[in-house]
N, C-alpha and C positions, 0 to 999 in steps of 0.2 A: 221534404219526403226522405224517408230512410232509404239508403242505398242498400241493396241486396246483393251480398257476395256470394260467388258459387261455392258450393261445398267443396272440401279438399278432394273427395273422391272423384267429383265432376271434373274439377280442374287437372287432376291426374290422369283421367280418361282423354280429356281434350289433348294434353301433352303427348300421351301414347299415340293418338290418332294422327297428330300432326307429324310425328317422327315417322310413323309408318307411312304417311303419304310421301314424305320426303325420300325415304328409302325406296318406295316403289317408283317415283319418277325416273331416277336413273335406269332402272331396269327396262322401263318402256322405252327410253330414249336409246339404249343400248342395243335394243333389238335390231337385227339385221334386216332392214327393209329396203326394197329397191323401188326406185321411183318408176314411172311408166316407160320411160327412155331406157333405163338400165334393164328392166324386164324384158323388153322387145330386144335389146342387144344381146342378153344372156340366152335367151331362146334360140336367137339365130346362130349364135356361137356353139351352142349345144348340138344342134342338128348338124352343123358344118363340121364339127369335130369328128362326127361319125366317119368322115372319109380321110382321116388323118393317114392310115395306112395304105392308101390306094395309089400313091405316087412315089414310091420308093426309087432311090437311086444309090448307086455304088459310092458316090463322093458325098452325098449330103443326107442320106436315108430318108427321114421324114421332113427334111428342110423346105423342099419344094411345096409339099402338101401343106406345111405350116402356113406359108404364104398365102395359098389358096384359101384356106380356113379363115385367116384373119384379114384377108384384104378388104372386105367391106366395112370391117370394124376400123381398120386403120384409115380408109378413106373418110370415114364419119368423124374420127378424132382429129385428123389434119386436114380437114375440109378447108380451112383457111390458110393453109401453107402446103401447097402441092409438093414443094422442095422436100418438106420433112416426111411427107407420105412416101415418096420414093426412096428416100434415106432409109426409112423404117422397112420397106420391102426388101431392099438389098441388104440391110443388116441382119435382118431375120432370116434369110436365106442362107443359113449357115448348117453345119453338121447338127442334127438333132434326132434322136431315137430314144423312145420310152415306150411303155406299154400304153396303147391307145386309150384304155379304160382310165387309166390315172391322168391322162394329159390335161383334163379340165382343171385340175388344182394349178398346174404349170400356166395353163391358158389364162386362167383369171388373174393371177399375178401379173402375168406379162401385160394384159390389157390395161390393168390399173396403173402400172408404171409407164405405159405409153400415154395415158391420159395426164399423168403428172408432168411427163417430158412435154406434152402440148401446152401445158398451163404454165410451165416454168419459164422464166425470162431467159433469153438466148444465152447459152453457155454456162448455165448454172445446174443442169441435170446431166449428170454423165451416164450416157446411153450403154456404156460398158457393164454397167450393173444389171441391166436387161438380160444381156448375153451371159453374164456370169450366173445369173439367176437360173436361167435355163439350163445351162450345162451343168450347174452345181446340183439340180434337182433332178434331171432326166435319170441319172443313175438310181438313185434312192428310189424314185417312183417306179422305175422298171423292175427294181428288186422285189419291192413290195407286191407290185401288180402281177408279175410273172409267177411269183410264189403262190399268191392267193388264187388268182384267175385261171393261170394254167396249170396250178399243181393242186393246191387243197380244194377249191371249189370244184374244178373240173372231176376230180377224183371221187368226191362226195356224190355229185350228180351221176356219174358213171355207175357207182356202187348201187345206188337206189335204182337207177335205171335197170341194171341187169336183175336185180331182185324182182322187179315189177315184171319184167318182160318174161322171166322164167315161170313166174306164177300166172302168165296171161293176163295181168291187170292193165287195162287200157289206160290207167292214170300215168303211165310212162310217157303219154303224149303232152302231158302238161309240164313235163319236166324242162322242156325247151324255153316255156314261159316263166316258170320258176327260176330257171338259170339267169334270166335277164334282170331279175330284181336288183340284185347287188350291183350289177354293171350299170344300170340306169341310175341308181341311187348315188353311186360314187361319182358318175359323170355329172350329174346335174348338181348335187349338193356341194361336191368338191369344188367345181367351178364357181357356184354361187357364193359360197363363203369365203374362198380364196380372193375373188374379186372384191367383195365388200370390205373384207379385213385389210386387204392390200391398199384399197383406196382410202381407208379410214386412217392407216397408219403411215403410209408412204409420204403423204402430203406432210404430216408432222416431222417425219424424219428428214425430208428435204429442207424444211425451215430450221431444224436443229443442227443441220450440218452432219446428220448420221448416214446419210446416203453415201458420202464420200468413204466412210469407214466400210459401209455395206459393200460398195463396189470393190474396194480392195479385197475384202474377205471373200467375195464370191469368185473373184479374179483367181486368187489363190486356190480356192476349192476346185475352180474349173481347170486350171493346170494340173492339179493332182489327180482329178478324174481322167484328164487325157492322158497323162503319163501312165496311170494304172491300165488304161484301155490299150496303150501301145505294148505295155509289158506282157499283158494277158492275150491280146488277140493278134498281134503281128509276130510271125515266126519266121526265123532265119537260122534253122539248124545246119551246122557244118558237120559232115560225116568224114571229111578227108582225113586219112591217118597215113603215117608211113614210119619208117625206122631209120633213125640216125644214130650211127656208132652203137647199134644194137639197143637203143632206147626207143620206145614208142613215142611218136610225135603226133599229138593230136590238136588240130587247128582250133577245134571249139575250146579246148582248155586254155590255149593261149589268150583267147578273146575273153574268156570268163574271168581270167586272172587281171586282166586290163580293167574290164568292168562288165558284170554280168549284163546281157540284154543290150550290149553296146550297138551290135548290128541292126536289130530291129528299130533302135533309136536312129541310127544314121539313115536307114531307109526311109523311116517315116518323115524325118526332117527334109530329106531330099525331095520327097513327094510334095510336101508342104511348100517349099520354096518354089518348085516348078509351078504349082497351082497358084501361088502368089503372084508370080511372074506372068499368068494370063495362059499358060499352057493348056492345051486341050486335055480335059480329065481322062477321056477315053484312050488318048495317046499315052498318057502317063501310066494307065492301067495296062494297056497292051505292053508297054515297055517292061513294067514289073513282071508280067507273066513271062515274057521272052527272057528276061534275065533269069527267072527261076528254071525254066526249061535248059537254058545254055549251062548254067552251073551245076544242074543236075545231071545233065548229059556228061559233063567233064568229070563228075565224081566228087564234087566239091560240097554240094548241099544234097539233102535228101530227107526223107521222112524220119 
């Protein structure tokens, strides 16, 4: 029997079809899908993150609330190792402060890193990378979040609301619902995609040894962020001035010549050392306030 060969056009169409199928396969596999356990976890984390700003403290800001938000998640991650659970709770109760609406991005990454820590052999995962990631991202997330939600978005809603109110339009009542749309979207999708992308790439980074480099990089960024916060937030202005041999002597200029911002740095390091030694944060705070009153009364410091 004579063998029938397919026409060139048919062969070409089959080739194109197979190439298309091969190209579509990775797209399907790359789609960020959550399994049932991950969906349950992200939903729970989404709702608990709503309370991030409701347990603020002077020394840790949102650090205590972070632990409350993530405690059930950590308990599930480290269910076979209670010591690691408590280590994670203690490690994460550190200074943390960002725009709550943007926290889902940081939260999702942190959870994926904690999961990798639970799976990694003892001593192979440096948990300093988790703290470094949080410190490194909280500033940029706060900058973006505060600018958009507290600035741009609130002004847009206020402008529209005032216009509607002047016209007596009852649609102004819907603005409270409309205003929540970007809030919910950023909270939910930011957390979902940061968690899934984190869990996808962090495990590979651990295997390739990139996590060590990442830890060092985030540590540098974290220290830089803390240094910037000290320089911008901690104030120690000296107003004491006198005249020596007819020349004005300004105490602040002397310290500025040594190193600008040296007094805020010394004060911050002193508080840090006292807290590391286990001193009561409230007593440290009271001591700083008392020192400020005393130096101001003596005319050394002031506004």
